[in-house]
C-alpha positions in Angstrom: 1.6 7.7 -24.2 2.1 4.3 -22.2 4.0 2.0 -23.0 3.1 -0.7 -25.6 3.3 -3.1 -22.8 0.5 -1.8 -21.1 -2.5 -3.1 -23.7 -0.6 -6.4 -22.8 -0.8 -6.2 -18.8 -4.6 -5.7 -19.2 -5.4 -8.2 -22.0 -3.5 -10.9 -19.2 -5.7 -9.2 -16.3 -8.7 -9.8 -18.4 -8.1 -13.2 -19.8 -8.2 -14.2 -16.0 -11.6 -16.2 -15.0 -13.6 -14.8 -13.1 -15.5 -16.0 -10.0 -17.5 -13.5 -8.2 -19.0 -16.0 -6.0 -15.4 -17.1 -4.5 -14.6 -17.6 -0.7 -12.3 -15.2 1.3 -10.0 -18.6 1.7 -10.2 -18.8 -2.2 -9.3 -15.6 -2.7 -6.6 -15.3 -0.8 -5.4 -18.5 -2.6 -5.4 -17.1 -5.8 -3.7 -14.4 -5.1 -0.7 -16.5 -3.5 -1.4 -18.9 -6.8 -0.4 -15.8 -9.5 1.8 -14.3 -7.3 5.6 -13.4 -9.0 8.5 -15.2 -7.3 11.1 -12.4 -5.3 14.3 -12.1 -6.9 16.7 -14.8 -6.1 18.9 -12.2 -4.9 16.9 -11.3 -2.2 16.9 -12.3 1.2 13.8 -12.9 3.3 13.9 -13.6 7.0 10.6 -14.2 8.5 11.1 -12.2 12.1 8.2 -11.9 14.9 7.3 -8.1 15.3 6.2 -7.7 18.7 3.5 -10.7 18.3 2.7 -9.7 14.1 4.5 -12.0 11.4 6.6 -10.1 9.3 9.6 -10.6 7.1 12.2 -8.7 6.5 12.7 -8.2 2.7 16.5 -7.5 1.6 18.4 -7.2 -1.7 22.1 -6.4 -2.0 23.7 -2.8 -1.0 20.7 -2.2 1.4 21.5 0.2 4.5 20.6 -1.6 7.2 20.4 1.8 9.1 17.2 2.4 7.0 14.1 0.7 6.9 10.7 0.6 4.8 7.5 -0.6 6.8 5.2 -2.1 4.2 1.5 -2.8 4.7 0.5 -4.8 1.4 -3.0 -4.6 -0.1 -5.7 -6.6 -1.0 -8.8 -5.0 0.3 -7.9 -5.4 4.1 -9.3 -9.1 3.2 -6.9 -10.6 1.4 -3.0 -10.2 0.4 0.2 -11.7 2.3 3.6 -11.1 2.6 3.8 -14.3 -0.2 1.2 -12.1 -2.9 3.8 -8.6 -2.0 7.1 -9.8 -2.1 8.7 -9.5 -5.5 7.3 -6.2 -5.6 8.2 -5.0 -2.1 11.8 -6.1 -3.1 11.8 -4.1 -6.3 11.1 -1.4 -3.8 13.5 -1.8 -1.1 16.1 -2.3 -3.5 15.6 1.1 -5.4 15.7 2.6 -1.8 18.2 0.8 -1.0 17.2 0.3 2.6 15.5 -2.8 4.2 11.8 -3.4 4.4 9.9 -4.7 6.7 6.6 -6.9 5.7 4.0 -7.3 7.8 1.1 -9.9 7.7 -1.4 -8.2 9.6 -4.6 -9.2 10.4 -7.6 -9.8 7.7 -11.4 -9.5 8.0 -13.5 -10.9 8.3 -11.7 -12.8 11.0 -10.5 -9.6 12.1 -12.2 -6.6 11.3 -11.2 -2.6 11.9 -8.6 -2.1 14.1 -6.5 -5.2 14.0 -4.8 -4.0 11.2 -3.8 -0.9 12.1 -3.1 -2.1 15.6 -0.4 -4.7 14.0 0.5 -1.6 11.9 1.4 0.3 15.1 3.2 -2.5 16.8 5.4 -3.6 13.9 6.5 0.0 13.6 7.3 0.4 17.3 8.9 -3.0 17.1 11.5 -1.4 14.6 12.4 1.1 16.7 12.9 -1.2 19.8 15.5 -2.4 16.8 17.3 0.9 17.1 16.4 2.0 14.1 16.0 5.6 13.7 12.1 6.9 13.3 13.8 9.4 11.0 15.3 6.4 9.2 12.1 4.9 8.7 9.5 5.0 5.7 5.8 3.4 5.9 4.5 2.3 2.4 1.7 0.6 1.4 -0.5 0.2 -1.7 -4.5 -0.2 -2.1 -5.9 -0.9 1.2 -2.3 -0.9 2.5 -2.1 2.5 1.1 -4.9 3.7 3.2 -3.4 1.4 5.8 -0.2 3.6 5.6 -1.9 6.8 6.1 -4.3 5.4 9.1 -1.2 4.3 10.8 0.4 7.8 10.5 -2.5 9.1 11.7 -2.6 6.8 14.8 1.0 7.3 16.0 0.8 11.3 16.1 -2.7 10.5 17.8 -0.4 8.2 20.5 2.5 10.9 20.4 4.7 8.9 18.9 7.7 9.1 17.1 7.2 10.2 13.3 8.3 8.3 10.6 10.6 10.4 7.8 7.3 9.9 5.5 4.9 8.1 4.0 4.2 6.0 0.3 0.3 5.5 -1.0 0.5 3.5 -3.9 -3.5 3.6 -5.0 -4.9 4.0 -1.8 -8.2 3.4 -0.7 -8.9 5.7 1.5 -12.8 6.1 0.8 -14.4 2.6 1.7 -17.8 3.7 0.7 -16.8 4.5 -2.5 -18.2 8.2 -3.5 -15.4 9.1 -5.4 -17.1 10.0 -9.1 -13.8 8.0 -10.9 -15.3 5.0 -9.4 -17.5 5.3 -11.9 -15.6 7.2 -14.7 -12.6 4.6 -14.6 -14.6 1.0 -14.4 -14.7 0.6 -17.3 -10.6 1.2 -17.9 -9.5 -0.6 -14.7 -9.3 -4.1 -15.3 -8.1 -4.5 -11.4 -10.7 -4.1 -9.3 -14.8 -3.2 -9.4 -16.8 -1.2 -7.3 -18.7 -4.6 -6.2 -15.5 -6.4 -4.9 -14.7 -3.2 -3.1 -18.2 -2.9 -1.2 -17.7 -6.3 0.0 -14.8 -5.8 1.1 -15.1 -2.8 2.7 -18.1 -4.1 4.8 -15.9 -6.7 6.0 -13.2 -4.5 7.2 -15.3 -1.8 8.8 -18.0 -3.8 10.3 -20.1 -2.7 13.1 -17.9 1.0 12.5 -19.0 4.1 10.8 -17.2 3.7 7.4 -16.5 7.6 8.0 -14.4 7.0 10.9 -10.9 9.1 9.9 -9.1 5.8 10.5 -11.4 3.9 8.2 -11.7 6.2 5.4 -9.4 9.1 5.4 -10.9 11.6 3.2 -12.1 12.5 6.5 -9.4 12.9 8.6 -7.5 15.9 9.8 -3.7 15.3 8.9 -2.6 18.2 10.8 1.0 17.2 11.9 1.4 13.8 9.5 4.7 12.8 7.9 5.7 14.2 4.5 3.8 12.0 2.1 4.4 10.3 -1.9 1.4 9.5 -3.4 1.0 7.7 -6.8 -1.9 6.8 -8.8 -3.0 6.0 -12.1 -5.1 8.0 -13.9 -7.1 5.4 -15.1 -8.0 3.8 -12.1 -11.5 3.8 -10.1 -9.3 4.8 -7.1 -8.3 8.0 -8.5 -10.4 10.3 -6.4 -9.2 8.6 -3.6 -5.7 9.3 -4.4 -6.5 13.2 -4.9 -8.5 14.0 -2.5 -6.8 13.0 0.3 -3.5 14.6 -1.0 -5.3 18.0 -1.5 -6.8 17.3 2.3 -3.4 16.7 3.5 -2.3 19.6 1.9 -4.9 21.8 3.8 -3.7 20.6 6.8 -0.1 21.4 6.3 1.4 18.1 5.0 4.6 18.2 2.4 2.4 15.9 -0.5 4.0 14.9 -3.4 0.8 13.9 -5.6 1.6 12.1 -8.7 -0.7 11.4 -11.2 0.4 8.7 -13.9 -1.1 8.8 -17.0 -3.4 5.8 -18.7 -2.1 3.4 -15.4 -4.4 1.1 -13.9 -4.2 0.1 -9.9 -1.3 -0.7 -8.5 0.6 -0.6 -11.8 3.9 -1.2 -9.7 3.1 -4.7 -9.4 3.8 -5.5 -13.6 7.1 -4.0 -12.8 8.7 -6.8 -14.5 6.7 -6.5 -18.2 5.7 -3.0 -17.6 8.2 -0.1 -18.4 5.9 2.8 -16.2 5.9 -0.1 -13.0 9.6 -0.2 -12.9 9.7 3.5 -13.1 7.6 4.4 -10.5 9.2 2.3 -8.2 12.2 4.4 -8.7 10.7 7.4 -8.0 9.6 5.7 -4.7 13.1 4.8 -3.9 14.3 7.7 -5.1 12.0 9.4 -2.4 13.0 7.3 0.2 16.2 7.5 0.0 15.7 11.6 0.2 13.8 11.5 2.6 16.1 9.2 5.0 19.2 10.7 4.0 21.5 12.2 6.8 
């Protein structure tokens, strides 16, 4: 049974004024305005990661030899280091690693494959800093979860040394929205809607085929990809995006840990400050990263 705070979280989300006609710039500014402040003891250091604006986020006790490359959510059209920094600081703390957050380029100004190119550049920059691939985990939420999977697939295709693992939180892996949960969970998930996803999807894939495996990973061949941890809520419309990609990766021989959290909504981790399940999920990510980068 979910904690009592879940109802409060959903109430808070539903109480926010909706503006379906908001411009991309307004949505981006709105996300930043309501973002949680990062923990005071977290050290945030801006860097240029091979031409990609980025920021190291480090909590006390971090092992400098281990890194989390984090790709934020926001439908490929919004989100930033600012919007996700507090959550990522919690994940970095749990994983006892430094997190490199990327401000990858956003659509519609920069459609596919700009975000993917930036993610690859950020990963190679980490290796160039002397961090071993076996000590790197790529992680992301929502669109960033799909981008995490796309990055792993592209690294494999390029013949670049693979990271220790990938972590996908509520990943968006089907930009056409063909999963049943898009409809069956619509009333339960206050975080995202099918209409919002559809407009963001078109802005991202542009003139490309939305079935391209690096755009919609439910169509990808995951052979040779790093081990995966996938977390998804049972009440979110992207539930089927997560379960279908997990099935496909397992069929290709990938080690996949799929966690379906009862009653949880899209990227519930962001509410970890008040939602126990959010921190519990972050703690599980931390344990997974520690185990995969041990030795």
